C-alpha positions as CSV (number, residue, x, y, z in Angstrom):
1,M,0.0,0.0,0.0
2,K,1.2,3.5,-0.7
3,L,0.7,6.5,1.6
4,I,1.1,10.2,1.1
5,Q,3.4,11.8,3.7
6,T,4.6,15.4,4.2
7,V,8.3,15.8,3.8
8,E,10.1,18.9,5.0
9,V,12.6,20.5,2.6
10,R,15.4,22.3,4.4
11,Q,18.1,24.6,2.9
12,V,21.6,24.6,4.3
13,V,22.8,28.2,4.8
14,T,25.9,29.0,2.7
15,E,27.4,32.3,1.6
16,R,25.7,31.9,-1.8
17,S,22.3,31.0,-0.3
18,K,22.5,33.9,2.1
19,Q,23.1,36.3,-0.8
20,T,20.3,34.8,-2.8
21,L,17.8,35.1,0.1
22,A,19.0,38.6,1.0
23,A,18.4,39.7,-2.7
24,S,15.0,38.1,-2.6
25,F,14.0,39.8,0.6
26,F,15.3,43.2,-0.7
27,Q,13.5,42.8,-4.0
28,R,10.2,42.1,-2.2
29,K,10.8,45.0,0.1
30,Q,11.3,47.4,-2.9
31,Q,8.2,46.0,-4.5
32,L,6.1,46.8,-1.3
33,E,7.6,50.3,-1.2
34,R,6.6,50.9,-4.8
35,E,3.1,49.6,-4.0
36,C,2.9,52.1,-1.1
37,D,3.9,54.9,-3.4
38,Q,1.3,53.8,-6.0
39,L,-1.4,53.6,-3.3
40,R,-0.6,57.2,-2.1
41,F,-0.8,58.4,-5.7
42,E,-4.1,56.6,-6.2
43,Q,-5.4,58.0,-2.9
44,K,-4.8,61.6,-4.1
45,R,-6.4,60.8,-7.5
46,V,-9.5,59.3,-5.8
47,E,-9.8,62.2,-3.3
48,K,-9.6,64.8,-6.2
49,S,-12.4,63.0,-8.1
50,G,-14.8,63.7,-5.3
51,K,-16.9,60.6,-6.0
52,H,-16.3,59.0,-2.6
53,P,-16.4,60.4,0.9
54,P,-12.9,61.6,1.9
55,A,-12.9,59.9,5.3
56,L,-13.8,56.5,3.7
57,V,-11.1,57.0,1.0
58,K,-8.5,57.9,3.6
59,H,-9.4,55.0,5.8
60,Y,-9.3,52.5,3.0
61,F,-5.9,53.6,1.6
62,A,-4.4,54.0,5.1
63,K,-5.3,50.3,5.8
64,E,-3.8,49.1,2.6
65,I,-0.6,51.1,3.1
66,D,-0.3,49.9,6.8
67,E,-0.6,46.3,5.7
68,R,2.4,46.8,3.3
69,I,4.4,48.7,5.9
70,E,4.0,45.7,8.3
71,K,5.2,43.4,5.6
72,I,8.2,45.7,5.0
73,K,9.0,45.6,8.7
74,L,8.8,41.8,8.7
75,L,11.2,41.7,5.7
76,E,13.6,44.0,7.5
77,F,13.5,41.7,10.5
78,Q,14.1,38.7,8.3
79,L,17.1,40.4,6.6
80,E,18.6,41.2,10.0
81,Q,18.1,37.6,11.2
82,L,19.7,36.4,8.0
83,R,22.8,38.5,8.6
84,I,23.4,36.9,12.0
85,L,22.5,33.4,10.9
86,P,25.6,31.2,11.0
87,L,26.7,29.3,7.9
88,G,25.7,25.6,8.0
89,S,22.4,26.3,9.7
90,E,19.3,24.7,8.2
91,L,16.2,26.8,7.2
92,K,12.9,25.3,6.4
93,E,12.1,26.1,2.8
94,R,8.8,24.3,2.3
95,D,6.9,21.1,2.6
96,V,6.3,18.6,-0.2
97,E,4.2,15.5,-0.4
98,A,5.9,12.1,-0.9
99,L,4.5,8.6,-1.6
100,I,5.8,6.0,0.8
101,E,5.4,2.3,0.5
102,V,3.9,0.4,3.4
103,N,4.1,-3.4,3.6
104,V,2.9,-6.0,6.0
105,G,5.5,-6.4,8.7
106,D,6.9,-2.8,8.5
107,R,7.5,-1.0,11.8
108,W,4.8,1.7,12.0
109,E,7.2,4.1,13.8
110,E,9.6,3.9,11.0
111,V,6.9,4.4,8.4
112,T,5.5,7.5,10.1
113,K,8.7,9.2,11.3
114,A,9.4,12.7,10.1
115,R,11.4,12.8,6.9
116,A,13.5,15.7,5.5
117,I,15.3,16.6,2.3
118,I,18.4,18.7,2.8
119,I,19.4,21.0,0.0
120,E,22.7,22.9,-0.3
121,D,23.1,25.5,-3.1
122,G,20.3,24.0,-5.1
123,V,21.6,20.4,-4.9
124,V,20.0,17.6,-2.8
125,K,22.7,16.9,-0.2
126,E,20.9,14.4,2.0
127,I,17.6,12.6,2.5
128,R,16.8,11.8,6.1
């Protein structure tokens, strides 16, 4: 019989992976900053049109901008944590589903134990 089991994929932190992650975080941060600028521009445009109550417009856009500012703060925190993270550490990247074979006589603890795939610089280094 085959079962579907969740397998954790972990990435080993190397100098190259740190740079890649930092670039990704920085790019997402810049995108969120651009969205904030665009929302401010749209807010002014909508306020000038006069079709909607100013208080409602201000509340809506403030909420949208605040959500993005919170995401920016989270990315800044993640960047700081990445800077202090030692090389060789393992970061959870994602979970994937795997098919496992179960046969009569198998030890259930062995079948259901947590499994992990370890990746270093884009290459599978180990399967646990």
